[in-house]
C-alpha positions in Angstrom: -40.6 -34.1 -14.0 -40.4 -37.6 -14.7 -37.3 -39.8 -15.4 -38.1 -40.1 -18.7 -38.5 -36.2 -19.6 -35.0 -36.1 -17.8 -33.5 -38.5 -20.1 -34.9 -36.7 -23.0 -33.5 -33.3 -21.7 -30.2 -34.9 -21.5 -30.2 -35.6 -25.1 -30.8 -31.7 -26.2 -27.8 -30.6 -27.5 -26.0 -27.5 -25.8 -26.2 -24.2 -27.5 -23.1 -22.5 -28.7 -22.0 -19.4 -26.8 -20.9 -16.9 -29.4 -17.1 -16.3 -29.0 -14.7 -13.7 -31.0 -11.7 -16.1 -32.4 -8.4 -15.9 -30.7 -6.7 -14.6 -34.1 -9.4 -12.1 -33.7 -9.4 -10.8 -30.1 -6.2 -10.4 -29.2 -5.9 -7.4 -31.4 -7.7 -5.2 -29.6 -9.9 -4.7 -26.0 -13.6 -5.4 -27.4 -16.0 -7.9 -25.9 -14.7 -11.5 -26.2 -18.4 -13.4 -25.8 -21.3 -11.9 -28.1 -23.9 -13.5 -26.0 -27.0 -15.6 -27.0 -30.0 -14.2 -28.8 -33.8 -14.8 -28.1 -34.0 -18.4 -29.9 -30.8 -19.8 -28.4 -31.1 -18.4 -24.8 -34.8 -20.4 -24.8 -33.1 -23.4 -26.5 -30.3 -24.0 -23.8 -32.1 -23.4 -21.0 -34.8 -25.9 -21.8 -32.0 -28.1 -21.4 -31.6 -27.6 -17.5 -33.0 -30.6 -15.5 -34.7 -29.1 -12.7 -32.7 -31.3 -10.4 -34.3 -31.9 -6.6 -31.4 -31.1 -4.6 -30.5 -27.8 -6.6 -27.0 -27.8 -6.9 -25.9 -25.0 -9.1 -28.2 -22.9 -6.4 -25.9 -24.6 -3.6 -22.8 -23.0 -5.3 -23.9 -20.0 -6.1 -22.9 -17.5 -3.7 -25.8 -15.3 -4.2 -28.1 -18.6 -4.3 -29.7 -17.3 -7.1 -33.0 -19.1 -7.6 -31.3 -20.5 -11.0 -33.7 -23.1 -11.6 -37.1 -20.6 -11.4 -35.0 -18.5 -13.8 -34.1 -21.4 -16.7 -38.0 -21.6 -16.5 -38.8 -18.4 -17.2 -35.7 -18.2 -20.2 -37.6 -21.2 -21.4 -40.9 -19.8 -21.8 -39.3 -16.6 -23.4 -40.1 -14.2 -20.1 -36.9 -12.8 -20.0 -38.0 -9.5 -18.1 -39.7 -12.0 -15.7 -35.9 -14.3 -15.8 -33.6 -11.2 -14.8 -36.5 -10.2 -12.0 -35.4 -13.6 -10.8 -32.0 -12.7 -10.1 -32.1 -9.2 -9.3 -34.3 -11.1 -6.1 -31.1 -12.1 -4.8 -28.3 -10.5 -6.6 -27.3 -7.0 -6.9 -25.0 -7.4 -9.6 -26.0 -10.2 -12.2 -25.2 -8.4 -14.9 -21.7 -8.0 -13.7 -21.5 -11.1 -12.1 -23.0 -12.6 -15.4 -19.2 -11.8 -16.7 -16.8 -12.1 -14.1 -17.8 -15.0 -11.8 -16.0 -18.1 -12.2 -19.0 -20.2 -13.7 -16.9 -23.0 -14.3 -15.6 -22.9 -10.9 -19.2 -22.2 -9.3 -23.0 -22.9 -10.7 -21.8 -24.6 -14.1 -19.4 -26.7 -11.8 -22.4 -28.3 -10.1 -24.4 -28.6 -13.1 -25.1 -31.8 -13.7 -25.3 -32.0 -16.9 -21.5 -31.1 -17.1 -20.6 -34.5 -15.4 -21.1 -36.2 -18.8 -21.8 -33.8 -21.2 -21.7 -29.9 -21.3 -23.1 -27.8 -18.4 -26.3 -25.6 -18.9 -24.2 -21.7 -20.0 -25.8 -20.5 -17.5 -23.7 -17.9 -17.2 -24.3 -16.3 -20.6 -28.2 -16.9 -19.7 -28.0 -14.8 -16.9 -25.8 -12.1 -19.3 -28.4 -12.2 -22.0 -31.9 -11.7 -19.4 -29.6 -8.8 -17.3 -28.9 -7.1 -20.3 -32.4 -7.3 -21.8 -33.7 -6.1 -18.9 -31.2 -2.6 -18.9 -32.7 -2.1 -22.4 -36.1 -3.5 -21.7 -36.8 -2.9 -18.7 -38.5 0.1 -16.8 -36.7 2.4 -15.0 -36.2 2.2 -10.9 -38.9 4.2 -8.8 -38.0 6.0 -5.6 -39.5 4.6 -2.6 -41.1 7.2 0.3 -38.0 8.7 2.1 -37.8 7.5 5.8 -35.6 9.8 6.7 -32.6 7.5 7.5 -29.4 8.6 6.5 -26.4 6.0 5.9 -22.4 7.4 4.5 -20.9 4.0 2.2 -17.0 4.0 2.4 -16.3 3.1 -0.9 -18.1 2.2 -4.1 -16.6 -1.2 -5.0 -18.9 -3.8 -5.3 -19.8 -4.2 -1.7 -20.4 -0.6 -1.2 -22.7 -0.2 -4.3 -25.2 -3.3 -3.2 -25.1 -2.0 0.5 -26.2 1.5 -1.6 -28.8 -0.4 -3.1 -30.4 -2.1 -0.8 -31.1 0.6 1.5 -32.1 3.5 -1.0 -34.8 0.2 -2.2 -35.8 0.7 1.4 -35.9 4.2 1.5 -32.9 5.6 2.7 -30.8 8.4 1.3 -27.4 6.7 0.8 -24.1 8.6 0.4 -21.3 6.8 -1.2 -17.8 8.4 -0.7 -14.9 7.2 -3.1 -11.0 7.5 -2.8 -11.1 7.6 -7.0 -12.4 9.5 -9.3 -15.3 7.2 -10.5 -17.2 4.5 -8.8 -17.1 0.7 -9.5 -13.7 -0.3 -7.6 -12.2 -3.4 -9.2 -14.7 -3.5 -11.6 -13.9 -0.1 -13.1 -10.3 0.4 -12.9 -8.9 -3.1 -12.9 -11.4 -5.9 -14.8 -10.3 -5.5 -18.5 -13.2 -4.3 -20.4 -13.0 -7.2 -22.7 -14.6 -9.3 -19.6 -16.9 -5.9 -18.5 -17.3 -3.2 -21.2 -17.5 -0.1 -18.4 -21.0 0.9 -19.9 -22.4 -2.1 -18.2 -20.5 -0.6 -14.8 -22.0 3.3 -15.8 -25.5 1.8 -16.2 -25.2 0.4 -12.3 -24.4 3.4 -11.1 -26.8 6.1 -13.5 -29.6 3.4 -11.8 -28.0 4.2 -8.4 -28.7 8.0 -9.1 -32.4 7.6 -9.9 -32.4 5.6 -7.0 -31.1 8.7 -5.3 -27.6 7.8 -4.7 -25.2 10.8 -3.9 -21.3 10.5 -4.7 -18.3 11.9 -3.6 -15.3 11.4 -5.1 -11.6 11.7 -5.1 -12.7 11.6 -1.1 -10.6 9.5 1.5 -11.9 8.5 4.8 -9.7 8.2 7.1 -7.3 11.1 5.2 -9.3 13.7 3.9 -12.6 13.4 6.6 -12.2 10.9 9.7 -14.8 8.0 10.6 -16.1 9.9 13.3 -17.3 12.6 11.0 -19.5 10.2 9.1 -20.7 8.5 12.3 -21.5 12.0 13.5 -23.2 12.7 10.4 -25.2 9.8 9.7 -27.3 7.4 11.3 -25.1 4.2 10.1 -21.8 3.5 8.5 -20.7 0.8 6.1 -16.9 0.5 5.5 -16.5 -1.7 1.8 -12.8 -0.3 0.6 -12.0 -3.5 -1.0 -8.4 -4.9 -0.5 -6.7 -3.1 -3.7 -2.9 -2.4 -2.4 -0.6 -5.1 -4.0 1.0 -7.8 -1.8 4.6 -6.9 -0.5 7.3 -8.4 -1.9 11.0 -8.0 -1.0 12.7 -9.6 -4.7 15.6 -8.0 -5.6 15.5 -5.7 -8.6 11.6 -5.3 -7.9 11.5 -1.5 -8.5 13.7 -2.2 -11.5 12.0 -0.1 -14.6 9.8 -2.5 -16.5 8.5 -4.5 -13.4 5.3 -3.9 -12.6 2.4 -5.1 -9.8 -0.9 -6.4 -11.1 -2.5 -3.4 -10.2 -0.4 -0.8 -11.6 0.4 -2.7 -15.1 -3.8 -3.2 -15.3 -5.4 0.0 -14.1 -4.0 2.7 -16.5 -4.7 0.6 -18.8 -8.5 0.1 -18.4 -9.4 3.5 -17.2 -9.9 6.6 -19.3 -7.1 9.4 -18.3 -9.9 11.2 -16.8 -10.2 8.8 -14.8 -7.2 7.7 -13.4 -6.1 8.6 -10.0 -3.4 10.9 -10.5 0.5 10.0 -11.4 -0.4 6.9 -12.5 0.7 6.3 -16.5 0.1 3.5 -18.8 2.8 0.5 -19.0 5.5 0.5 -21.5 5.4 -3.7 -22.5 8.4 -5.3 -24.1 9.0 -8.3 -26.8 9.3 -10.6 -23.9 6.7 -10.8 -20.9 6.9 -12.4 -18.0 3.4 -12.5 -15.3 4.3 -14.3 -11.7 0.5 -15.5 -10.2 -2.2 -17.9 -10.7 -4.9 -16.2 -9.5 -7.4 -14.5 -12.2 -5.5 -11.2 -11.7 -2.4 -12.9 -13.3 -5.1 -13.8 -16.5 -6.2 -10.3 -16.9 -2.2 -9.2 -17.4 -0.9 -12.2 -19.7 -4.2 -11.6 -21.8 -3.6 -7.4 -21.4 -0.2 -8.3 -22.2 -0.4 -10.1 -25.8 -2.9 -7.5 -26.6 -0.4 -4.5 -25.9 2.6 -6.9 -27.8 0.0 -6.6 -31.0 -0.6 -3.5 -31.2 2.6 -2.6 -31.4 3.2 -5.0 -34.1 4.8 -8.2 -32.4 4.0 -11.5 -31.8 2.6 -12.7 -28.7 5.7 -13.7 -26.1 3.9 -13.9 -22.8 5.0 -16.4 -20.5 2.8 -17.0 -16.9 4.8 -18.6 -14.1 3.1 -20.4 -11.4 5.2 -22.1 -8.2 2.2 -24.7 -8.0 0.9 -27.0 -10.6 -2.3 -26.7 -12.7 -4.1 -28.6 -10.5 -3.5 -25.9 -7.7 -4.2 -22.7 -9.6 -7.0 -20.9 -8.2 -7.7 -19.0 -11.6 -11.0 -19.9 -13.7 -10.2 -23.5 -15.9 -12.0 -20.9 -19.0 -9.7 -18.2 -17.9 -6.7 -20.4 -18.4 -8.1 -21.8 -22.0 -8.7 -18.6 -23.1 -5.4 -17.6 -22.3 -3.8 -20.2 -23.8 -5.6 -20.1 -27.0 -4.1 -16.2 -27.1 -0.6 -17.9 -27.0 0.5 -17.1 -23.0 2.9 -19.9 -22.2 2.5 -21.5 -18.8 5.5 -22.4 -16.0 4.6 -24.1 -13.3 6.7 -25.0 -10.3 8.9 -22.2 -10.5 9.3 -18.5 -8.4 11.2 -15.5 -9.2 14.0 -14.5 -7.0 15.4 -12.1 -8.4 15.6 -9.2 -11.2 18.5 -7.9 -13.4 19.0 -4.6 -15.3 20.6 -4.7 -18.6 22.6 -2.1 -19.4 20.2 0.6 -19.6 19.3 0.3 -16.3 16.1 -1.9 -17.5 15.1 -5.0 -16.8 16.7 -7.9 -18.9 16.7 -10.9 -16.5 14.6 -12.5 -14.3 16.5 -15.5 -11.6 14.0 -18.0 -11.4 13.5 -20.9 -8.6 12.6 -24.5 -9.4 9.8 -25.9 -6.9 8.0 -29.1 -5.6 5.3 -29.4 -4.1 5.2 -30.8 -0.2 2.6 -30.6 2.7 -0.4 -28.8 2.3 -0.4 -25.2 3.8 -3.0 -23.1 5.6 -4.8 -23.1 2.3 -5.4 -27.0 1.7 -2.7 -26.5 -1.3 0.2 -28.4 -1.0 3.0 -26.0 -0.1 5.8 -24.7 -2.8 9.2 -25.9 -1.7 12.6 -24.7 -3.5 14.4 -26.8 -5.5 18.7 -26.5 -4.2 20.4 -25.2 -7.1 18.0 -25.6 -9.6 18.3 -21.5 -10.8 18.2 -20.6 -14.0 17.7 -17.4 -16.4 14.7 -16.2 -18.3 15.2 -13.0 -20.5 12.0 -10.9 -20.4 11.7 -7.2 -20.3 8.9 -6.8 -18.7 7.6 -8.4 -15.9 4.4 -8.3 -13.3 3.7 -9.2 -9.8 0.3 -10.5 -9.6 0.9 -11.8 -6.2 -2.4 -11.3 -4.2 -3.6 -7.7 -2.6 -4.0 -6.9 0.6 -6.7 -4.6 2.5 -6.2 -0.7 2.9 -5.5 -0.4 6.6 -5.8 3.3 6.9 -9.2 3.9 8.4 -8.6 1.0 11.1 -4.7 3.0 11.7 -6.9 6.5 12.1 -9.8 4.8 13.9 -8.0 2.9 17.2 -11.2 1.8 18.5 -12.7 -0.4 14.9 -11.1 -3.5 15.6 -9.0 -5.3 12.9 -6.9 -8.3 12.4 -4.2 -9.9 9.5 -2.5 -6.9 8.4 -5.9 -4.6 8.4 -9.0 -6.7 7.8 -11.8 -5.3 9.6 -13.6 -7.4 11.9 -16.8 -8.3 11.3 -19.6 -10.5 12.8 -20.3 -12.8 9.2 -23.6 -13.1 9.8 -24.6 -9.3 9.9 -22.0 -7.4 8.5 -21.4 -5.6 12.3 -18.5 -4.6 13.5 -17.4 -3.8 16.8 -18.9 0.1 16.9 -22.0 0.9 17.2 -23.8 1.7 14.0 -20.9 0.8 11.9 -21.1 -2.0 9.2 -18.4 -3.2 6.8 -18.3 -6.5 4.2 -16.7 -7.3 1.2 -12.4 -7.5 0.6 -12.1 -5.2 3.7 -13.6 -7.8 6.0 -12.7 -11.6 3.8 -9.9 -10.2 2.2 -9.6 -10.8 -1.6 -12.1 -12.5 -3.1 -15.4 -13.0 -5.9 -17.2 -10.0 -6.9 -20.3 -12.4 -6.2 -19.0 -12.7 -2.3 -18.8 -8.7 -1.9 -22.1 -8.3 -3.0 -23.7 -10.9 -0.9 -21.8 -9.0 2.0 -23.3 -6.1 0.5 -26.8 -7.1 0.7 -26.8 -9.3 4.0 -25.1 -6.0 5.7 -28.1 -4.0 4.0 -30.4 -5.8 5.9 -28.6 -5.2 9.5 -28.3 -1.9 9.3 -32.2 -1.6 7.8 -32.7 -3.2 11.2 -30.6 -1.1 13.0 -32.3 2.1 11.3 -35.8 0.6 12.7 -34.8 -0.5 16.5 -32.2 1.9 17.1 -31.9 5.1 15.4 -34.5 7.4 16.6 -36.8 9.7 13.9 
């Protein structure tokens, strides 16, 4: 491409991604982004400059061949473009909706430096949705006779299962909850990820031959050793969905929730909820603590719950660092602000206080200032002595991070773990210290992006395939 062509392309106007207004969308939990039509997709993809450095590919955790996909979309070859994404990604229809593209591929787009980046996420979503409707159903390959157990049916587990099924191996997924998907089913709001997208993926895997065993927690209901005895290989992808433990006074008061306890009952049909899980009761004043995308999910969910009760949104996001250090997607922050969420920075909770009825009424907040960088590279929040103040709220949500499930490591002492239960793996292969046992996703790396969990599953599947061919005898 000549410099003249690039200059002309750079002047093409961006296509607006259709989106419901904040005034409309806060009244329900339906999808917010409406997506491109065919002509808009072709026009937007034609803005790609096909940069020699391919910064968008480098920024993608899955190494998606984005320039080739853009070329094909620009030519109206939507099925072919979807195949490009599916070559490197097992969850393209999901990642296109939930990944923070502004921090990844779109953030690296040259056009975004002086104007508006190509809408890479919306284009990936368009072609993968198109393929879901118009693409051919999957065909089962010939069986190899090898069997693999996958522990956990979240993003990593679904990804390793798909790649192994495509190679002809039999795969059984053991899931502790009543349905597959992990975070995709149980926590990500439906206004970002409609559940039909997840259900279609599960159906796709079943057509490839996957078997799902639900309500079965490996390490409790089934020993890991039994899976090692019954299968040729085992992949552990149990995720990291245990809320980080805190010691704040009053954290167990009625009206104080963890991020998981707040989100899960709202977005999962009653017949697929874990036992004893009831929807939260949101009051007229909600405070959410945290700075990640889960915190954004909580504040935006709280707004919708308040509006459904006929109240004006009164939700505050309180974060102990500043906007600059906040890890949440910029698009998520902007959307939350549009929906009426107030952001308070450099503040952290000290204690939760009840009213006469025993329900939370006040939160003691301490102001913070930034000190030297910590292990994450961000400046450490330091309490300001004597700066405490009272924030009135009748609902509080602690979205302060997640820990891995330590059960398998505790029940299988031979499996090496570290950092509060994370499974030790060779990051290049997904191998653990136990022969024939592999792991990846949040169970091994800690809470991270769906795309990174999918990548771990893809890498581990290739290693498992080699292991089955070279080590396991037919």
